[in-house]
N, C-alpha and C positions, 0 to 999 in steps of 0.2 A: 502470429508474430508478424511484425512489419518486415518488409524487404529492405535491403540497403538503400535502394533507390527512393524509398518512402521516408527515409530519415535524413536529417540535416547533415551536412559535411562536418560541422563542428561537434566534437564529442560532448561538450557541455550542453549544447542545444539539444542533442539527442537525449541526454539524461533528463533535462528539463521537460522535453516533450513526453517522455514516458512516465515521470513521477512528479512533475513540477506543478501540481496544484495542491491546494490546502488539504483537500479531503484524501487524496491518494497518499500523501505523506503521513497523515494521521492514521489511516488504515494500516499502512506499513509499520508505523510505530507500534500499533497494537499487536500486529502479527509477529513482531520480533519476539514477543514474550511467549506466545502459544497460538494454537489454532483457535479460531473464533467462529461462532455461529452468526448468521445474519442479524438476528434480533439483538444479540449481545453487542455486535458492532454498532447497530443503530442506536441503542441506548447509551453507549459510551461516547458517541460523537455528537455532542450537543449542537443542534442546529442543522444537521444534515437531513435532507428529505430521503424517503425510501427510494425515490426515483434516482437521485444523484448517487446514493450508495450503490444501488443496483448497477448503474452505468459505470461507476468507478471500478467496482469488482469485476464486471465483465471485461472492461478495458485492461485491467491488470492481469486477468486470466488470459486474455487473447495475446498479450505481450509476453506471456510466459513467466511473469513475476510472481504470481500466486497460483495455487492449485485449488480446485473446488472438488470436494469429495462428497458424493451422495451415498448415504447409508440406506440400504433397503429395509427400512423399518416403517412401522405405522405409529404415529405420523412420520413422514420422511424427515430425515435429519441431514443437514448439509453443513459442512465445515469448510472454512477457508484457511489456508496456511501458506506460508512462504514456500516457493519452489526452491530448487537448488540455485537458480538464477537470482531469485529474490534474496536468498541468504547471502549471496555475494554483495548485496547492497548494505549489509549490516555495518561495515566500517564507515560508509557515507552517512548513514543515519546516526550512528554513534558520534561521529564528528560534529554533526549538526546539533545534537543534544549538548555536547560539551561546550560548543561555541555559545549556544543559547544561555547555558548556565553562567558562563564567564561574562557574557554581556550583561545579564541581569545583575550579577554581583558588582559590576562597575557602577551601576545606577544607584546603589545604596550607600 
Protein backbone atom coordinates (compact mmCIF):
# COMPACT_ATOMS: atom_id res chain seq x y z
CA UNK A 1 0.00 0.00 0.00
CA UNK A 2 1.04 3.54 -0.62
CA UNK A 3 1.72 5.90 2.27
CA UNK A 4 -0.27 9.09 2.78
CA UNK A 5 2.74 11.07 1.59
CA UNK A 6 2.73 9.21 -1.73
CA UNK A 7 -0.89 10.08 -2.45
CA UNK A 8 -2.33 13.38 -3.71
CA UNK A 9 -4.04 15.71 -1.25
CA UNK A 10 -7.26 15.66 -3.28
CA UNK A 11 -9.43 12.59 -2.53
CA UNK A 12 -10.67 12.41 -6.13
CA UNK A 13 -7.09 12.46 -7.41
CA UNK A 14 -6.24 9.67 -4.95
CA UNK A 15 -9.06 7.51 -6.31
CA UNK A 16 -8.05 8.23 -9.89
CA UNK A 17 -4.43 7.36 -9.11
CA UNK A 18 -5.46 4.00 -7.64
CA UNK A 19 -8.07 2.85 -10.17
CA UNK A 20 -8.21 5.51 -12.85
CA UNK A 21 -7.12 3.67 -15.93
CA UNK A 22 -9.23 1.74 -18.38
CA UNK A 23 -7.85 -1.69 -17.57
CA UNK A 24 -7.99 -1.43 -13.79
CA UNK A 25 -11.61 -0.35 -13.95
CA UNK A 26 -12.52 -3.24 -16.24
CA UNK A 27 -10.65 -5.71 -14.03
CA UNK A 28 -12.57 -4.43 -11.01
CA UNK A 29 -15.83 -4.63 -12.97
CA UNK A 30 -15.20 -8.34 -13.56
CA UNK A 31 -14.12 -9.02 -9.98
CA UNK A 32 -17.36 -7.50 -8.68
CA UNK A 33 -19.11 -10.63 -9.92
CA UNK A 34 -16.73 -13.33 -8.64
CA UNK A 35 -13.07 -14.36 -8.34
CA UNK A 36 -11.30 -14.80 -11.68
CA UNK A 37 -8.23 -16.66 -12.86
CA UNK A 38 -5.56 -14.84 -14.91
CA UNK A 39 -6.41 -16.46 -18.25
CA UNK A 40 -10.14 -15.85 -17.74
CA UNK A 41 -9.45 -12.16 -17.18
CA UNK A 42 -7.12 -12.01 -20.15
CA UNK A 43 -9.72 -13.56 -22.47
CA UNK A 44 -12.53 -11.32 -21.17
CA UNK A 45 -10.60 -8.04 -21.62
CA UNK A 46 -10.35 -7.63 -25.37
CA UNK A 47 -7.13 -5.87 -26.34
CA UNK A 48 -5.22 -6.11 -23.06
CA UNK A 49 -1.73 -7.56 -23.24
CA UNK A 50 -0.49 -10.11 -20.72
CA UNK A 51 2.11 -7.60 -19.56
CA UNK A 52 -0.45 -4.85 -18.87
CA UNK A 53 -2.79 -7.31 -17.14
CA UNK A 54 0.05 -8.56 -14.94
CA UNK A 55 1.13 -5.01 -14.07
CA UNK A 56 -2.44 -3.93 -13.33
CA UNK A 57 -3.11 -6.95 -11.11
CA UNK A 58 0.15 -6.44 -9.22
CA UNK A 59 -0.63 -2.76 -8.70
CA UNK A 60 -4.17 -3.45 -7.47
CA UNK A 61 -2.81 -6.13 -5.13
CA UNK A 62 -0.06 -3.86 -3.81
CA UNK A 63 -2.66 -1.18 -3.09
CA UNK A 64 -4.80 -3.69 -1.17
CA UNK A 65 -7.73 -3.53 -3.58
CA UNK A 66 -7.57 -7.16 -4.70
CA UNK A 67 -6.25 -10.39 -3.26
CA UNK A 68 -4.25 -13.07 -5.03
CA UNK A 69 -4.75 -16.63 -3.81
CA UNK A 70 -2.40 -19.39 -4.93
CA UNK A 71 -3.76 -22.91 -4.57
CA UNK A 72 -1.12 -25.62 -4.05
CA UNK A 73 -2.21 -27.81 -6.94
CA UNK A 74 -0.57 -29.22 -10.02
CA UNK A 75 -0.73 -27.24 -12.18
CA UNK A 76 -0.82 -24.23 -9.83
CA UNK A 77 -4.09 -22.32 -9.72
CA UNK A 78 -4.22 -18.61 -8.91
CA UNK A 79 -7.40 -16.61 -8.34
CA UNK A 80 -7.89 -12.88 -8.04
CA UNK A 81 -10.73 -11.44 -5.97
CA UNK A 82 -11.75 -8.15 -4.45
CA UNK A 83 -10.40 -7.55 -0.98
CA UNK A 84 -12.53 -5.96 1.73
CA UNK A 85 -11.12 -2.61 0.60
CA UNK A 86 -11.97 -3.46 -3.01
CA UNK A 87 -15.52 -4.38 -2.01
CA UNK A 88 -15.87 -0.88 -0.52
CA UNK A 89 -15.50 0.44 -4.10
CA UNK A 90 -18.65 -1.38 -5.24
CA UNK A 91 -20.90 1.73 -4.87
CA UNK A 92 -18.47 3.77 -6.98
CA UNK A 93 -18.39 1.20 -9.78
CA UNK A 94 -22.17 0.66 -9.57
CA UNK A 95 -22.68 4.44 -9.92
CA UNK A 96 -20.38 4.49 -12.95
CA UNK A 97 -22.39 1.66 -14.53
CA UNK A 98 -25.70 3.45 -13.86
CA UNK A 99 -24.39 6.71 -15.27
CA UNK A 100 -23.06 4.96 -18.38
CA UNK A 101 -26.41 3.27 -19.03
CA UNK A 102 -28.29 6.57 -18.59
CA UNK A 103 -25.87 8.37 -20.89
CA UNK A 104 -26.25 5.76 -23.62
CA UNK A 105 -30.06 5.87 -23.26
CA UNK A 106 -30.00 9.62 -23.97
CA UNK A 107 -28.20 9.01 -27.26
CA UNK A 108 -31.01 6.92 -28.72
